[in-house]
C-alpha positions as CSV (number, residue, x, y, z in Angstrom):
1,M,7.1,7.1,10.0
2,S,6.1,7.5,6.4
3,V,3.2,5.6,5.0
4,L,2.4,4.4,1.5
5,D,-1.3,3.7,0.8
6,L,-1.6,1.8,-2.5
7,F,-5.0,1.4,-4.0
8,A,-6.0,4.2,-1.6
9,G,-9.6,4.6,-2.5
10,V,-10.9,7.5,-0.4
11,G,-7.9,7.3,1.9
12,N,-9.2,5.6,5.0
13,L,-6.1,3.6,5.8
14,G,-3.6,6.4,5.2
15,I,-5.7,9.0,7.0
16,E,-6.0,6.7,10.0
17,A,-2.2,6.3,10.0
18,L,-1.8,10.1,9.9
19,S,-4.2,10.5,12.8
20,R,-2.1,8.1,14.8
21,G,1.2,9.9,14.3
22,A,2.5,9.1,10.8
23,S,4.5,12.0,9.6
24,F,3.8,11.6,5.9
25,C,1.5,9.6,3.7
26,C,1.6,9.0,-0.1
27,F,-1.8,7.9,-1.5
28,V,-1.9,6.2,-4.8
29,E,-5.2,5.8,-6.6
30,Q,-6.4,5.7,-10.2
31,D,-10.2,6.0,-10.0
32,R,-11.2,9.6,-10.6
33,M,-14.2,9.6,-8.3
34,A,-12.2,8.1,-5.5
35,L,-9.4,10.7,-6.1
36,Q,-12.0,13.5,-5.7
37,A,-13.2,12.1,-2.4
38,L,-9.7,11.5,-1.2
39,R,-8.6,15.0,-1.9
40,A,-11.8,16.4,-0.2
41,N,-11.2,14.2,2.8
42,L,-7.6,15.4,3.2
43,S,-8.7,19.0,2.9
44,T,-11.5,18.6,5.4
45,I,-9.3,17.1,8.1
46,G,-6.4,19.5,7.4
47,V,-3.6,17.1,6.6
48,S,-2.8,18.2,3.1
49,R,0.7,19.2,4.0
50,E,1.5,15.8,5.4
51,A,0.1,14.0,2.3
52,V,0.8,13.6,-1.4
53,V,-1.8,12.2,-3.8
54,V,-0.6,10.3,-6.9
55,A,-3.1,9.7,-9.6
56,G,-2.4,6.5,-11.5
57,P,-2.2,2.7,-11.2
58,A,-0.2,1.3,-8.3
59,A,1.8,-0.9,-10.6
60,S,3.3,2.1,-12.6
61,A,2.5,5.5,-11.0
62,P,5.5,7.6,-10.1
63,V,5.7,7.3,-6.3
64,P,7.9,10.1,-4.7
65,A,10.3,9.2,-1.9
66,P,9.1,10.3,1.5
67,P,10.8,13.3,3.2
68,H,12.8,11.2,5.7
69,G,14.1,7.7,4.6
70,G,11.8,5.1,3.1
71,Y,8.2,4.1,3.7
72,G,7.9,2.2,7.0
73,L,4.3,1.1,6.6
74,I,2.7,0.1,3.3
75,F,-0.9,-0.7,2.7
76,V,-1.8,-2.8,-0.3
77,D,-5.6,-3.0,-0.5
78,P,-6.5,-3.6,-4.2
79,P,-10.1,-3.7,-5.4
80,Y,-11.1,-7.3,-6.1
81,P,-11.1,-9.1,-8.4
82,L,-8.0,-7.2,-9.5
83,S,-6.0,-10.3,-8.7
84,R,-6.2,-13.3,-6.5
85,D,-2.5,-13.5,-5.4
86,G,0.9,-11.9,-5.8
87,S,2.4,-14.6,-8.1
88,D,4.3,-13.5,-11.2
89,A,1.2,-13.9,-13.3
90,S,-0.7,-11.5,-11.1
91,P,-1.1,-7.7,-11.7
92,L,0.1,-7.3,-8.1
93,A,3.5,-8.9,-9.0
94,A,4.6,-5.6,-10.5
95,V,3.6,-3.7,-7.3
96,F,5.6,-6.1,-5.1
97,R,8.6,-5.8,-7.4
98,R,8.5,-2.0,-7.3
99,L,8.5,-1.9,-3.5
100,G,12.1,-1.6,-2.4
101,H,13.4,-1.2,-6.0
102,D,12.0,2.0,-7.5
103,I,9.9,2.9,-4.4
104,A,11.9,3.8,-1.3
105,V,11.2,1.3,1.5
106,A,12.6,1.6,5.0
107,Q,14.6,-1.2,6.5
108,N,12.2,-3.4,8.5
109,A,9.1,-2.0,6.8
110,L,5.8,-3.6,7.4
111,L,3.4,-4.3,4.5
112,V,-0.3,-4.9,5.2
113,W,-2.0,-6.7,2.3
114,R,-5.8,-7.2,2.3
115,L,-7.0,-10.0,0.1
116,P,-10.0,-12.4,-0.1
117,L,-10.0,-15.2,2.4
118,D,-10.0,-17.8,-0.4
119,A,-7.1,-16.3,-2.3
120,P,-3.9,-18.4,-2.0
121,L,-0.9,-16.8,-0.4
122,P,2.2,-17.6,-2.5
123,A,5.2,-19.1,-0.7
124,T,7.4,-16.4,-2.1
125,L,6.6,-12.9,-3.5
126,P,8.5,-10.7,-5.9
127,G,10.6,-8.0,-4.4
128,H,11.9,-10.2,-1.5
129,W,8.7,-9.9,0.6
130,C,8.2,-12.6,3.2
131,L,5.0,-13.5,5.1
132,E,5.3,-12.9,8.8
133,Q,1.6,-13.3,9.9
134,R,-1.8,-13.7,8.5
135,H,-5.2,-13.0,10.1
136,D,-8.5,-14.1,8.8
137,Y,-11.6,-12.0,9.4
138,G,-14.9,-13.0,7.8
139,S,-14.4,-13.1,4.1
140,M,-11.0,-11.3,4.1
141,R,-7.5,-12.0,5.0
142,L,-4.8,-9.6,6.2
143,A,-1.3,-10.7,5.4
144,L,1.6,-9.0,7.2
145,L,4.8,-9.0,5.3
146,V,8.3,-7.8,5.8
147,R,11.0,-7.3,3.2
148,T,13.9,-9.7,3.4
149,S,17.4,-8.8,2.2
150,P,17.9,-9.2,-1.5
C-alpha cells in the first residue's frame, strides 16, 4: 500500500506506516526545520528508497503518483489553527479537492484527518469524501473518511 502524509511534520505517521508494511510513502511538508528533521529521520531508519519528500504546501505542492496505483492511506494532520473544518471557505478545501483529482488516490482509500475536538465536521467535503467514523480523544478528533464515486 502507498501512503500520503500531508502536513507531515517530522514524519511520524508516514514512518509508522512504513514500519508496518507500507511499500511507499510521500511526505508533504512546507516548514524548513520540519523538513530537515524529516529527512534526517528517514535517513536514520534507512527507508529513504521507499519515501519521497515534497517541500511545499499541501494545498498546492506537486505530489507524485505512487509507484503502484494510487494512495491507499492518506494522513491529513494540519497544524492548527490552519483551519477549523474542510468547508469551501477553509484552506483545507483545496487539499480535499486535489485528492482523487490531481493526486492519485486508490479505490477504497482511507483518509485519516486529525482536527480539534471542537471543530465542526462538515456534512459534505470537497472531492467526494464521506465521513465513515469519528473518534474523540482528549482535545482532538480523528475523522476516518472514504472517497465516494464522483
